[in-house]
C-alpha positions in Angstrom: -9.6 39.7 14.0 -8.7 40.8 17.5 -10.3 44.0 18.8 -8.7 45.6 21.8 -10.1 48.5 23.8 -7.9 51.5 24.7 -10.3 53.4 27.2 -13.9 51.8 27.5 -16.6 53.8 27.3 -17.8 53.7 31.0 -14.6 53.3 33.1 -11.6 54.0 31.0 -10.7 50.8 31.4 -7.4 49.6 29.1 -6.9 45.9 27.6 -3.6 44.8 27.7 -2.7 45.6 23.9 0.8 44.5 23.5 -0.6 40.7 24.7 -3.5 41.4 22.0 -1.2 41.6 19.7 1.0 38.8 20.4 -2.1 36.6 19.7 -2.9 38.3 16.8 0.7 37.9 14.9 0.4 34.4 16.7 -2.7 33.4 14.4 -2.6 36.1 11.7 -5.5 37.6 12.7 -6.4 41.4 12.3 -5.3 43.6 15.3 -8.0 46.2 15.7 -7.3 48.9 18.9 -10.6 51.2 19.8 -9.0 54.2 21.3 -12.2 56.4 20.4 -12.0 57.4 23.9 -8.5 56.9 25.3 -6.2 57.7 22.2 -5.7 61.3 23.2 -3.5 59.8 25.9 -0.9 59.7 23.0 -0.3 63.4 23.5 0.8 63.4 26.9 5.0 62.5 27.4 4.2 61.4 30.9 0.8 58.7 29.8 1.3 57.7 26.4 2.8 54.8 28.0 -0.7 53.4 29.0 -0.9 52.8 25.1 2.1 50.8 24.7 1.1 48.2 22.0 -1.1 50.7 20.3 1.6 51.0 17.6 1.6 47.2 17.1 -2.5 47.4 15.5 -3.1 47.0 11.8 -5.6 49.8 12.5 -7.2 52.0 15.0 -9.7 54.5 15.8 -9.8 57.7 17.9 -13.0 60.2 18.3 -11.3 63.4 17.7 -14.7 64.9 19.4 -14.2 63.2 22.6 -10.8 64.0 24.3 -9.2 65.7 21.4 -11.8 68.6 22.3 -12.7 69.1 18.4 -16.8 69.3 17.7 -19.2 66.7 17.5 -18.5 64.2 14.1 -14.8 64.0 13.4 -13.4 60.6 14.1 -9.8 59.3 12.9 -9.1 55.8 11.2 -5.7 55.1 11.4 -3.8 52.2 9.5 0.2 51.6 8.3 -1.9 49.8 5.4 -2.1 52.3 2.9 -3.3 50.0 0.1 -5.3 48.6 2.2 -7.4 51.7 3.4 -7.4 53.2 -0.2 -9.1 49.9 -1.4 -11.4 50.0 1.3 -12.3 53.6 1.0 -11.6 54.8 -2.6 -14.3 56.4 -5.0 -13.8 56.9 -8.5 -16.0 58.0 -11.3 -15.7 59.7 -14.4 -17.6 63.2 -13.1 -14.6 63.7 -11.2 -11.6 66.1 -11.2 -9.7 63.4 -11.6 -8.4 60.0 -10.1 -4.7 61.2 -8.9 -4.5 59.5 -5.3 -2.4 62.2 -3.2 -3.9 65.1 -5.3 -7.9 64.7 -4.2 -8.4 63.8 -0.9 -11.7 63.2 -1.4 -11.1 59.6 -3.2 -10.9 58.2 -0.2 -14.1 58.8 1.5 -17.1 56.8 2.6 -19.3 59.7 2.1 -19.3 62.7 -0.8 -20.9 66.3 -0.1 -19.7 65.9 3.3 -18.5 68.2 5.9 -14.8 68.8 5.9 -14.4 67.4 9.6 -10.7 66.6 9.7 -10.2 70.5 8.9 -11.6 70.8 13.1 -8.9 68.8 14.3 -6.6 70.2 11.6 -7.0 73.7 13.4 -6.9 72.7 17.0 -3.5 70.9 16.2 -2.3 74.5 14.3 -3.6 76.3 17.1 -2.3 74.4 20.2 -0.2 71.9 19.3 0.8 68.8 21.2 1.8 70.5 24.0 -1.3 72.6 24.4 -3.1 69.0 23.8 -0.6 67.5 26.2 -1.7 70.3 29.0 -5.2 69.8 28.3 -4.6 66.1 28.9 -2.7 66.4 31.9 -5.4 69.1 33.3 -8.3 66.5 33.2 -6.3 63.8 34.7 -5.7 65.9 37.5 -9.5 67.3 38.0 -10.4 63.3 37.7 -8.3 62.7 40.6 -9.7 65.8 42.9 -13.4 64.7 42.1 -11.8 60.6 43.1 -10.1 61.9 46.5 -13.3 64.3 47.3 -15.7 61.7 46.9 -13.8 59.0 48.7 -13.0 61.7 51.1 -16.9 61.9 52.3 -17.7 57.6 52.1 -18.3 57.7 48.2 -16.5 54.4 46.6 -14.9 54.6 43.2 -14.8 51.4 41.6 -12.6 51.9 38.7 -8.8 52.0 38.5 -8.0 54.1 35.0 -5.5 56.2 33.8 -8.3 58.5 32.0 -10.6 61.4 33.1 -12.9 58.9 34.1 -14.6 58.6 37.3 -16.8 55.7 38.4 -18.6 56.2 41.8 -21.2 55.1 44.5 -22.7 56.6 46.9 -21.9 55.6 50.7 -24.6 52.3 52.0 -27.3 54.7 53.6 -28.1 56.5 50.3 -30.7 56.8 47.4 -29.9 54.8 44.5 -27.2 56.5 41.7 -30.4 56.6 39.7 -32.3 58.7 41.8 -29.2 60.9 42.5 -28.6 61.2 39.3 -32.1 62.5 38.2 -31.6 65.1 41.4 -28.6 66.4 39.9 -29.5 66.9 36.6 -32.7 68.9 37.9 -30.9 71.1 39.7 -28.9 72.5 36.6 -25.3 72.4 38.9 -23.8 70.0 37.2 -24.3 66.8 34.7 -23.3 63.5 35.2 -24.4 59.9 33.8 -25.9 56.7 35.0 -23.5 53.2 34.0 -23.0 49.7 34.4 -19.4 48.7 36.0 -19.1 45.0 36.3 -22.6 44.5 36.6 -23.1 47.1 39.2 -25.2 51.0 38.8 -22.4 53.5 39.3 -22.1 57.5 38.8 -19.9 58.0 35.8 -18.1 61.6 35.4 -16.1 62.0 32.5 -14.0 65.0 32.2 -13.1 66.2 28.7 -13.8 70.2 28.7 -10.7 72.2 28.5 -12.5 74.9 30.6 -13.3 72.8 33.6 -11.8 74.2 36.7 -11.7 72.7 40.4 -13.9 75.1 41.3 -16.5 72.8 39.1 -15.5 69.7 40.1 -15.9 71.2 43.9 -19.9 72.4 42.5 -19.9 68.3 41.6 -19.5 67.1 44.6 -21.8 69.5 46.8 -24.5 68.8 43.7 -24.1 65.0 44.2 -23.8 65.1 48.0 -27.2 67.0 48.6 -28.8 64.9 46.0 -28.0 61.4 48.0 
């Protein structure tokens, strides 16, 4: 089995998906793509080329509660091998109304008596459509670019190069360590950022997925980070 990542959690980095697919085909391995975080790039005409090779996967995961903006707990498992999907997740019992695939969607489940998590994504798609999601993704990316440029202009370093809306930054050398800066920002209540590790170095991670975020929010974050260092 080969597992490639399409959008690492800390830095939004994407593995060479077509090359991973080539290796998996050569050695007859199952090819899975973890696109939990970066999978929403498929909604953007301009950005979906970043995920070329995803279509070659035997399976993929995308978390709708991340960049697809649904509430927590809505994840997707996608595979073109429908028979395998059915055999792995199929549930059948004599007290069930029927066992007809395609009629009873709850036959394919890992959890009974469950919340209808998929409804959250269905309603969002019905309301916003792909164009709405495209605008949502593009807006987040543009805000991440504003954050990156604003920090660099103030002497910060941005370590990651990612098509996703995530910025990994470290302050100028005469500043407090990233962990201390984050503590001060969180204590202020002005913004939320997290401590992460990028290639062995502690960094400040800012991930933009909220559809109501604005350039003013980015300016507030930059000001809070500057004030905390």
